[in-house]
C-alpha positions as CSV (number, residue, x, y, z in Angstrom):
1,X,-14.2,7.1,-13.3
2,X,-12.7,8.8,-16.3
3,X,-9.6,10.9,-16.9
4,X,-8.0,12.5,-19.9
5,X,-4.5,11.6,-21.0
6,X,-3.4,15.3,-21.0
7,X,-5.4,16.4,-18.0
8,X,-3.2,18.8,-15.9
9,X,-5.8,19.2,-13.1
10,X,-6.5,15.6,-12.3
11,X,-3.5,13.6,-13.4
12,X,-4.4,10.2,-14.9
13,X,-2.0,8.4,-12.6
14,X,-3.5,10.0,-9.5
15,X,-7.0,9.1,-10.7
16,X,-6.0,5.5,-11.3
17,X,-4.5,5.3,-7.8
18,X,-7.8,6.7,-6.4
19,X,-9.7,4.1,-8.3
20,X,-7.5,1.3,-6.9
21,X,-8.1,2.7,-3.4
22,X,-11.8,3.0,-3.9
23,X,-12.0,-0.6,-5.2
24,X,-11.9,-1.6,-1.5
25,X,-15.3,0.0,-1.1
26,X,-16.9,-0.1,-4.6
27,X,-16.3,-3.5,-6.3
28,X,-17.8,-2.5,-9.6
29,X,-15.9,0.7,-10.1
30,X,-14.5,1.1,-13.6
31,X,-11.8,3.5,-15.0
32,X,-11.6,4.8,-18.5
33,X,-8.6,6.8,-19.9
34,X,-9.5,9.1,-22.9
35,X,-7.5,11.3,-25.2
36,X,-7.9,15.0,-24.1
37,X,-7.8,17.0,-21.0
38,X,-10.0,17.9,-18.1
39,X,-13.2,18.5,-20.3
40,X,-16.0,16.0,-20.4
41,X,-16.6,14.7,-23.9
42,X,-19.5,13.0,-25.7
43,X,-17.2,9.9,-26.0
44,X,-16.8,9.8,-22.2
45,X,-20.5,10.3,-21.6
46,X,-21.3,7.4,-24.0
47,X,-18.7,5.1,-22.3
48,X,-20.2,5.9,-18.9
49,X,-23.7,5.2,-20.1
50,X,-22.7,2.0,-21.7
51,X,-21.0,0.8,-18.5
52,X,-24.1,1.3,-16.3
């Protein structure tokens, strides 16, 4: 899971809470916080690829 520090649509704190809840069902779930907003960046794509 990823979120942007300045995301106004999916607040980073809410995404982190969702990740913690989903950890009960998905043990290998990871969370990344990036600079930026709601957009998907190349840095995020690389981090996701590297974590797989």
